[in-house]
C-alpha positions as CSV (number, residue, x, y, z in Angstrom):
1,M,157.3,42.0,149.1
2,S,157.1,40.1,152.3
3,A,154.0,38.2,153.7
4,H,153.6,41.3,156.2
5,D,153.3,43.5,153.1
6,A,150.8,41.7,151.2
7,P,147.4,43.3,150.8
8,V,144.6,41.8,152.8
9,R,141.7,40.5,150.5
10,A,138.2,40.5,151.7
11,P,136.5,37.0,152.0
12,E,134.4,36.0,149.1
13,A,131.9,34.0,151.2
14,W,130.3,35.2,154.6
15,L,128.1,33.6,157.1
16,A,125.3,35.2,158.8
17,V,126.0,34.4,162.7
18,V,123.9,34.8,165.8
19,N,124.6,34.9,169.6
20,D,122.8,33.9,172.5
21,E,121.2,37.4,172.9
22,G,119.8,37.0,169.2
23,Q,122.1,39.5,167.8
24,H,123.3,39.1,164.3
25,S,126.5,39.7,162.4
26,L,128.7,38.7,159.7
27,W,131.7,36.3,159.9
28,A,134.2,35.3,157.0
29,A,133.1,31.7,156.0
30,G,135.7,29.2,156.9
31,E,137.0,31.0,159.9
32,A,136.4,29.8,163.4
33,L,133.6,31.5,165.1
34,P,134.3,33.6,168.1
35,E,132.9,32.1,171.3
36,G,129.3,32.6,172.2
37,W,128.5,32.9,168.2
38,R,127.1,30.2,166.0
39,A,126.1,29.9,162.4
40,A,122.6,31.4,161.6
41,G,122.1,29.2,158.5
42,F,122.7,31.5,155.6
43,E,125.9,31.8,153.7
44,G,126.6,34.0,150.6
45,C,128.5,37.3,149.5
46,R,128.7,40.2,152.0
47,E,125.6,41.9,150.7
48,E,123.4,38.9,150.5
49,C,124.3,38.1,154.1
50,L,123.4,41.7,155.0
51,A,120.1,41.6,153.3
52,W,119.2,38.3,155.0
53,I,120.3,39.8,158.3
54,E,118.1,42.7,157.7
55,Q,115.1,40.5,156.9
56,E,115.6,38.1,159.8
57,W,116.7,40.6,162.5
58,T,113.6,42.5,163.0
59,D,113.8,43.4,166.7
60,I,117.5,44.5,167.7
61,T,116.5,44.3,171.3
62,P,118.8,41.8,173.1
63,L,116.7,38.7,174.1
64,S,117.7,39.3,178.0
65,A,116.0,42.8,177.6
66,R,112.8,41.3,176.2
67,R,112.2,38.6,178.9
68,D,109.9,39.2,181.7
69,P,111.7,40.3,184.9
């Protein structure tokens, strides 16, 4: 089996991440974050991160749409 044939394993630890629009997502812990995203301050298993995001991200409207024109 070559390295290209090896099964891909899901990360064991995840980060909750947030962007400048206040949108939240998951990212594999230890991986470089994409531009525009930063750690939101919570790390855990996938299910824990999803539960944290659900609790914290109560208004999914992007920040730019919530600002006064």
